[in-house]
Steps between C-alpha positions, in 0.01 A plus 500: 500500500560130559223293342490126528322216671444525874767246598770669286397833651526373852842341428615834357410694813653244732823511301513877549447477873709188579824690580530547876879498495511793261299759692605860429381657823609469865133496601164488321583224250195285588270803460674587171455145369133501600439842339681406180318172483158655544578773249614234247173319560292816457679600179417157357133519609529260797375572853649372816254373758718416797441594862776730628634242750524232228695738274727604785577135587564408139743788442675436831563141386616628162750735659626226726555262204238262645252535210585311183408635161242229460340583835500874426334426160240289679435780750442749217273255317295461817480873568453672170260499207464664160289809481 
């Protein structure tokens, strides 16, 4: 399990998800990113508190390359908490 301060943790997850050009599937990549991201959070004792529309918009932007790593990290910081 990855254990570190919150900012390092958020940076780690955004690094893992910031790869829209390397998607392995023809369809379902945004859902896969979201599922992997939330699983990663859960395994590290974080909870995601984001309304479904906000999550959908964020991952649409990620897939389109319109969401920078810094903005994705800020989105996760805003929508998740430890515990």
